Each structure stands twice: as C-alpha cells, then as structure tokens.
C-alpha angles and dihedrals in degrees: 000000000000119000092204114113119250110262119230114231110203121210111221133189124258094253088064089074093066089047089057091052094049090044090052090054091049091052090050090052091057095061107009098155097045093046092046090053092050091047092050091054090047089055090044090061091044087058089070091059089093093057106095110238094011088051091056089051091050092051089047091054095042095100089050092053090044090056087054090053092050091048088054089060089045089057093045091052089053090054095254130130113242117216125211091258089068087079089068097039094103089060087067095052107095096191095051109030095071091051092048092049090049088052089051090052091052091050092047093051092047091048093052090047092052092048091049093049096046099042094035100183097329091120093057095081095048118112109256089219092058091049089050091052092050091050088053092055099258103152094185089067090068089073091069094057121096108258090228091056089048090051092050092046090053089048091050092050091048094050091045092049092050093051096044091044092052092049098046102034095093099006093072095053091041091056093042104039101024099035092229125159121259098251094043091047092052093048093046092045094052089047090053091049090053094046094048101036092129099061090037090052088052089053091050095050094046095046090042089058090048090049093058095081089048092052091049090047091051090049091052090048091050093050092044092050092050093048093042092241121180093230094066093092092055092046090049090054092050091050090048090055103037096039096063091042092055089045090053090050089054094050091044093055091044090053094047092045090053093046094053096041100042102014129223115252132188091277090060090046090059096052109133089343096157092046093043091053087061093050095054116089 
C-alpha cells in the first residue's frame, strides 16, 4: 500500500490549450535572456546525443535536464530570476534524481527498440565511414544513404519521439514537483493525457503550425550546407535563435499544462528552496 495521497487529475476544455501557449509566451517575455541562455545550454548538451556512449548518457539524463527547464519556468512565474545553474538543480535532489534517471532509462530502451523494429537490419549494409561522418555532423554524407533508409530512419525517430514525449510529458513534472515514483508518474501522466486530449491536441496543432517555418528553415540550411551556399551562416544563426525560443515555448506549455491539471501545492513551492535561493541573482 502506498502512503502517497491520490492526485487529482483535472479535466479541462480544449480552449485551455491555447491559453497555455499564450501563457508560455508571457512567461518567456518576463525573463527572455535568462531563459534563452538556459535553453541554449540545454541544446548544447543535446548536441552530444549523437556521440555513441556519451549520447546514451545524455539521453539517460534528459528527464533530469527537462526537470531543470520546468523549474526555470516555475521560478519565473514566482517572479524570481533563474540562473543557468537551475538547469542542473535536479541532479542535486537525492529523492528525485534516481527516479528521473530511471525514467530516462525506460525511454532510452523504448527508443532503441523502436529504431530496431522499424529499421530491422537496414543499417547493416551502410558504410561505417559514412556513419562516422554523419555522427561527426557531416551533412554531405547523407547524400550517400538510400532514400528509403532515410525515410525509415525519420519515421523511427518520429515514432520514438511520440512515445517518449507521451511517457515523459507529465511524468517528469510529477516526479520533480510531486515527488511521485517513476511507474506511478508514467501511469498518472498517461491517464492525464487521455483525459485532457482536447486541450493537448490544440497545443499540438498550434505548435505544429509554428514549427513549419522552422522545418523550412532547417531544410534550407541543409540544402545550403550541402551545396556550399554562402547563406548557410545566416540560416545557422536564425536556427540558433529560433530553435531555443520554440523549445522554451514547448517547455512553458508543458509546465502550465501540468500546473493546471495537477496543481502546485506548498510542497512543490518548497522544492530545492535552499538551493534555489542561491541560484537567484
């Protein structure tokens, strides 16, 4: 028997999804430079996800870093100024870091399983040299891969992202803010997704529309980099600016959705209080 109190999962209307998006933008406007800096460092660590063993470690720690991003929005909403160190705050929480790492392990195993099932031996015939060039960020090497393999790889990544996103969307804040166990957080999170599919669908549609220019921009950057175009530097700068902003919009809506559906009580408000006080300038 668990001595943890039963969490209330509120059911909210579809229009609430748009309110979360606009609310996320308002939170960003309160501390744009600080949040952008935190987001840039988050993406910096994500960049190592392609580097073999280090990449596995990054994926394992992704829920921990995500909790740090959510805590940054928590501080901004309280009128505080999050420092860069808030991104690593969850690593100092003994009660939560193990559960978050376990969640990262579950997501990593599921992701590898999805890739294995979708690609099913298609990567065996690829030249190891080409794979090495791709891992090092050489975009021109992608031209030597069979288009069908590329299509399946993109499909595998999309399926993996959908599964991991569904599992971690509410599980991460439940572990961090509510001190729930990993399995309980995953179950409750999926239940909340099902109960509030309408506002969450609105978020997906709206953010999907906003993502179209980013996808087109990335496509232009990819083509420019392959053809050695002079505009690649400008496109890279735009991606460096707009990418973190879009990422912050995602985390902001995630935080607000969790707050409205599960609530944040006094226990959550006291998370890492002594440490947080040292992080606020």
